[in-house]
C-alpha positions as CSV (number, residue, x, y, z in Angstrom):
1,X,-17.6,8.7,-7.5
2,X,-19.7,10.3,-4.7
3,X,-19.3,7.7,-2.0
4,X,-16.1,5.7,-2.4
5,X,-14.3,3.7,0.1
6,X,-10.5,3.8,0.4
7,X,-8.3,0.7,0.0
8,X,-5.1,1.3,1.9
9,X,-2.3,-1.2,1.0
10,X,1.2,-1.8,2.3
11,X,3.0,0.6,0.0
12,X,1.4,3.8,1.4
13,X,1.0,3.4,5.2
14,X,1.1,6.9,6.4
15,X,-0.9,10.1,6.7
16,X,0.5,11.2,3.4
17,X,-1.4,8.4,1.6
18,X,-3.0,10.3,-1.3
19,X,-6.3,8.5,-0.9
20,X,-6.6,9.5,2.7
21,X,-5.6,13.0,1.8
22,X,-8.1,13.3,-1.1
23,X,-11.0,11.7,0.8
24,X,-10.3,12.2,4.6
25,X,-14.0,11.6,5.6
26,X,-14.5,8.3,3.7
27,X,-14.2,4.9,5.3
28,X,-10.9,3.1,4.7
29,X,-9.8,-0.5,4.9
30,X,-6.5,-2.4,5.1
31,X,-6.5,-6.1,4.5
32,X,-3.8,-8.4,5.8
33,X,-3.4,-10.6,2.7
34,X,-3.4,-14.2,3.9
35,X,-1.7,-15.5,0.7
36,X,1.1,-13.0,1.1
37,X,1.5,-13.5,4.8
38,X,1.8,-17.3,4.3
39,X,4.4,-16.9,1.6
40,X,2.3,-18.3,-1.2
41,X,2.6,-15.2,-3.3
42,X,5.7,-13.4,-4.6
43,X,6.2,-9.7,-3.9
44,X,8.1,-7.0,-5.6
45,X,11.4,-7.9,-3.9
46,X,12.4,-10.6,-6.2
47,X,9.6,-12.2,-8.3
48,X,11.9,-15.0,-9.4
49,X,12.8,-16.1,-5.9
50,X,10.8,-18.5,-3.8
51,X,8.1,-16.6,-1.9
52,X,8.7,-16.5,1.9
53,X,6.2,-16.0,4.7
54,X,6.1,-12.5,6.0
55,X,8.1,-12.2,9.2
56,X,6.4,-11.4,12.5
57,X,8.6,-8.3,12.7
58,X,7.2,-7.1,9.4
59,X,3.6,-7.8,10.4
60,X,4.3,-5.9,13.7
61,X,5.7,-3.0,11.7
62,X,2.6,-2.9,9.4
63,X,0.3,-3.1,12.4
64,X,2.1,-0.3,14.2
65,X,1.9,1.9,11.1
66,X,-1.8,1.1,10.8
67,X,-2.6,2.1,14.3
68,X,-1.8,5.7,13.3
69,X,-4.3,5.7,10.4
70,X,-8.2,5.9,10.4
71,X,-8.6,2.4,8.8
72,X,-10.6,-0.7,9.5
73,X,-8.4,-3.9,9.6
74,X,-9.4,-7.1,7.9
75,X,-7.6,-10.4,7.1
76,X,-8.2,-12.6,4.0
77,X,-8.3,-12.3,0.3
78,X,-7.8,-8.6,-0.5
79,X,-10.3,-8.4,-3.4
80,X,-13.0,-10.2,-1.5
81,X,-12.5,-8.2,1.7
82,X,-12.3,-4.8,0.0
83,X,-15.5,-5.5,-2.0
84,X,-17.3,-6.7,1.1
85,X,-16.2,-3.5,2.9
86,X,-17.4,-1.4,-0.1
87,X,-20.8,-3.2,-0.1
88,X,-21.2,-2.7,3.7
89,X,-20.7,1.1,3.2
90,X,-22.8,1.4,0.1
91,X,-19.8,2.6,-1.9
92,X,-20.0,3.5,-5.5
93,X,-16.2,3.2,-6.1
94,X,-12.8,2.5,-4.6
95,X,-9.9,4.9,-4.2
96,X,-6.4,3.7,-3.6
97,X,-2.8,4.7,-4.2
98,X,-0.5,3.4,-6.9
99,X,2.1,0.8,-5.9
100,X,5.2,-0.7,-7.3
101,X,4.2,-4.3,-6.4
102,X,2.4,-5.9,-9.4
103,X,0.0,-7.4,-6.9
104,X,-1.5,-3.9,-6.4
105,X,-2.3,-3.6,-10.1
106,X,-3.7,-7.1,-10.2
107,X,-6.0,-6.5,-7.3
108,X,-7.1,-3.2,-8.8
109,X,-8.0,-5.0,-12.0
110,X,-10.0,-7.5,-10.0
111,X,-11.8,-4.8,-8.0
112,X,-12.7,-2.9,-11.3
113,X,-14.8,-5.9,-12.3
114,X,-17.2,-4.8,-9.6
115,X,-16.7,-1.1,-9.0
116,X,-14.8,1.8,-10.5
117,X,-11.3,2.2,-9.1
118,X,-9.4,5.5,-8.9
119,X,-5.6,5.1,-8.4
120,X,-3.9,8.1,-7.0
121,X,-0.1,8.6,-7.4
122,X,1.7,9.2,-4.1
123,X,4.3,11.9,-3.8
124,X,7.7,10.2,-4.1
125,X,9.8,10.2,-0.9
126,X,12.8,10.8,-3.1
127,X,13.3,10.9,-6.9
128,X,15.9,8.4,-8.1
129,X,16.9,8.2,-11.8
130,X,17.4,4.5,-12.2
131,X,15.3,1.5,-11.3
132,X,15.5,0.7,-7.6
133,X,15.7,-2.7,-6.0
134,X,12.9,-2.8,-3.5
135,X,13.7,-6.2,-2.2
136,X,15.6,-4.9,0.8
137,X,15.3,-1.5,2.5
138,X,19.0,-1.3,3.0
139,X,19.7,-1.5,-0.8
140,X,17.1,1.2,-1.4
141,X,18.4,3.4,1.4
142,X,22.0,3.2,0.1
143,X,20.8,4.8,-3.1
144,X,18.2,7.2,-1.6
145,X,20.1,8.5,1.4
146,X,22.3,10.9,-0.5
147,X,19.3,12.5,-2.2
148,X,17.3,12.7,1.0
149,X,20.0,14.5,2.9
150,X,21.2,16.6,-0.1
151,X,19.3,19.7,0.8
152,X,19.4,19.3,4.6
153,X,21.6,21.3,6.8
154,X,21.7,21.3,10.6
155,X,19.9,24.2,12.2
156,X,22.3,26.5,14.1
């Protein structure tokens, strides 16, 4: 790929996003997924549960994170919007980061029908041995906190 665009999704909203680091000069897009926002699509949290609309608090958090990144914002069907963004910029591929949500893999598969997709692995925040329940941050943090602070000591 010589001229890719970057698809930034909700699982890597920060300057450490591997796509942003690998291609800092390429145009990037984040799409507010209308199906997910409306609660018509399950997420990683608990695929067996009834999908719930995304709270305004969560949308505000996403928006605040995105304000710190060099991305264009769109709303709609993610595949359609990312491909339209790629066509607008004359892209020859799409670069994104891996995600734990099965929706990310499904969207990548749909995007690959039109353009090559490169999925970069993000550096893990913390390495945990067992499967992690990503449904609630508090559950994740109870497991991760010990590892995060294990090597930290207050500066004297």
